N, C-alpha and C positions, 0 to 999 in steps of 0.2 A: 595419468593425464589430468584428472580433476583433483589431484592432491594439493593444489595450491590454495584451495578454499575448504573451509570447514563444513563439508556437506553432511547434514543430518537430515532425517526425515522431515523435521520441522522446517528447515531451510528450503528443502525441495518442494514441500507443500506451499510455502510462502510464494516462491517464484512461480509455481503452477497456478496459484490464485491470481497472480499478476497477469499471466498470459490469458487466463479466462476472463478477467476484467477488461483487458484491452480488446479482446474479441467481442465481448458483450457490448462494450461501449461503442465499438465501430458499428455493430448492427443497430443499436439504439439510435445512434446519430443519423444513420442512413434512413431509418424509418420515421424519426421525429427530430428534425433539426432543433438545436438548443437556442435559448435566448440568454443573454447576460442577466445576472441578478446579483444583488449585494447581500451577503450574509455577514458572519462575524469576521471574515477575512477583510483586510483593509482595501480591497479592490473589487470591482465588479468582475465576476467570473462566469464562464460557461461550464457545462459538465466536464468537458475535456480539461479545462484549466484546473478545476477542483480535483479531478482524477490525478493529474500530473503532480500537483502540490501534495495531495494525499499519499501518492505512491512514494514520493521522495521522503516525506515525513515518516511513513511506515517503514521504509527501508532503513532509514537512520536509526529508528527505534529498535528494529529487529537486530541490526548489526551491533548497535551499542549494547544490547542485552547479551549477545553472544560474546562480544569483546570484553565486557566488564565481568561477566559471570565466570565462575571457576570452571576449569576444564572438566568436562563431563556433566556439567550442571544441566538442568532441565531447560530447554529452550521454548517450551510451550507458553509460559507466561509472557515472554517477549513477543511471540507470535500473536497471542491474544491481544496484548496491549497495542501492537501495531495495527491490527485489524480494526480495533475499536476506534482508534484515532482516525484511520482512513475513513471509516463509516461516518464519523462525526463531521469530518471535513466535507465529504460528499453530500451529506444530508443538510447541514446547517451552514456550511462554509460559504 
């Protein structure tokens, strides 16, 4: 059933982190509504906007690492790079 995708522990952890971030951001937004701010992104963004942009960027980095890497290559560096970029966008974006 899940053979259409290259499921590795790293990919499963990545998507698990995405689910946890979405749940955490939902609780955070309910407790403390966000305000727009301008960071290094060319538009004013809210936390949710930055999360969406960061998740898309992180997913593309993670998938590119898996797609470009040799079969059986270690996916942890791609996971780490995607999480660092996501954190940078969330923090300073």
